[in-house]
C-alpha positions as CSV (number, residue, x, y, z in Angstrom):
1,M,0.0,0.0,0.0
2,A,1.3,3.5,-0.8
3,V,0.4,7.0,0.1
4,I,0.6,9.6,-2.8
5,K,1.7,13.1,-2.0
6,R,1.5,15.7,-4.8
7,T,3.8,18.7,-4.7
8,K,2.2,22.1,-4.6
9,E,3.9,22.9,-7.9
10,C,2.5,19.7,-9.4
11,L,-1.1,20.5,-8.3
12,K,-0.8,24.1,-9.5
13,K,0.6,23.2,-12.9
14,F,-1.9,20.3,-13.4
15,K,-4.9,22.5,-12.5
16,A,-3.7,25.2,-15.0
17,D,-3.0,22.7,-17.7
18,F,-6.4,21.1,-17.1
19,E,-8.2,24.5,-17.4
20,K,-6.3,25.1,-20.7
21,G,-7.7,21.9,-22.0
22,L,-4.4,20.1,-22.2
23,F,-5.9,17.1,-20.3
24,S,-9.1,15.5,-21.3
25,E,-11.8,14.0,-19.0
26,G,-10.5,10.6,-20.1
27,D,-7.0,11.5,-19.0
28,G,-8.4,12.4,-15.6
29,Q,-10.1,9.0,-15.4
30,V,-6.8,7.2,-16.3
31,L,-4.9,9.3,-13.8
32,K,-7.4,8.3,-11.1
33,A,-6.9,4.6,-12.0
34,W,-3.1,5.0,-11.8
35,A,-3.5,6.6,-8.3
36,R,-5.9,3.9,-7.2
37,E,-3.5,1.2,-8.3
38,M,-0.5,2.9,-6.8
39,E,-2.4,3.3,-3.4
40,L,-3.7,-0.3,-3.4
41,F,-0.7,-2.2,-4.8
42,G,2.3,0.1,-4.5
43,P,5.1,1.1,-6.8
44,K,6.4,-2.4,-7.5
45,Y,3.1,-3.4,-9.0
46,I,3.0,-0.2,-11.2
47,A,6.6,-0.9,-12.3
48,E,5.8,-4.5,-13.3
49,S,2.5,-3.7,-15.0
50,S,2.8,-3.4,-18.8
51,E,-0.2,-1.1,-18.8
52,W,1.7,1.9,-17.3
53,R,5.0,1.4,-19.2
54,D,6.7,2.6,-16.0
55,H,10.4,3.1,-16.2
56,P,13.3,4.7,-14.2
57,L,14.6,8.1,-15.4
58,E,18.2,9.2,-15.8
59,R,20.4,12.3,-15.8
60,E,18.7,15.2,-14.1
61,W,15.7,13.0,-13.2
62,S,17.9,10.2,-11.6
63,G,16.0,8.7,-8.7
64,Y,12.6,9.4,-10.3
65,R,10.3,7.2,-12.4
66,A,7.8,7.9,-15.1
67,S,4.5,6.2,-15.8
68,C,2.7,6.6,-19.1
69,F,-1.0,7.5,-18.9
70,S,-1.5,8.3,-22.6
71,V,0.6,8.3,-25.8
72,N,2.5,11.4,-24.7
73,G,1.3,11.9,-21.1
74,R,3.6,11.1,-18.2
75,I,3.4,11.0,-14.4
76,I,6.9,11.8,-13.0
77,Y,7.3,10.6,-9.4
78,R,9.7,9.3,-6.9
79,I,9.5,6.9,-4.0
80,I,10.4,8.7,-0.7
81,D,10.2,5.9,1.9
82,E,10.0,2.2,1.5
83,R,10.6,1.1,5.1
84,T,7.2,0.6,6.6
85,I,4.9,2.3,4.1
86,E,5.7,3.0,0.5
87,V,5.3,6.7,0.0
88,C,5.1,8.1,-3.5
89,E,5.3,11.8,-4.3
90,V,4.2,13.0,-7.7
91,E,6.6,15.6,-9.1
92,R,4.9,16.4,-12.4
93,I,2.0,15.3,-14.6
94,T,2.6,16.3,-18.2
95,P,0.3,16.1,-21.2
96,A,3.3,16.0,-23.5
97,H,6.3,13.6,-23.4
98,N,8.3,16.3,-21.7
99,Y,11.0,15.5,-19.2
100,K,12.6,19.0,-19.1
101,R,12.8,20.4,-15.6
């Protein structure tokens, strides 16, 4: 089981992008499904699931992972604590395949 924390920047940017129409209602449903699966089954399940095409990131994103929620959409996150409870913090949700910081 995991707890998802979203950074303030992530929430602010996602809200602005959603209001601009960069995310569809369908994207929202898929993002909710990802969050539900992450909370119920944890990051190992997400990483092993072919549905999310989850993968570790490199270079300036070393230590982070990305899950695909659409052809171009990505959830960029990192695992903070794996000792007693797996905690996942979402860094960015992007409608385009964009890994620039």
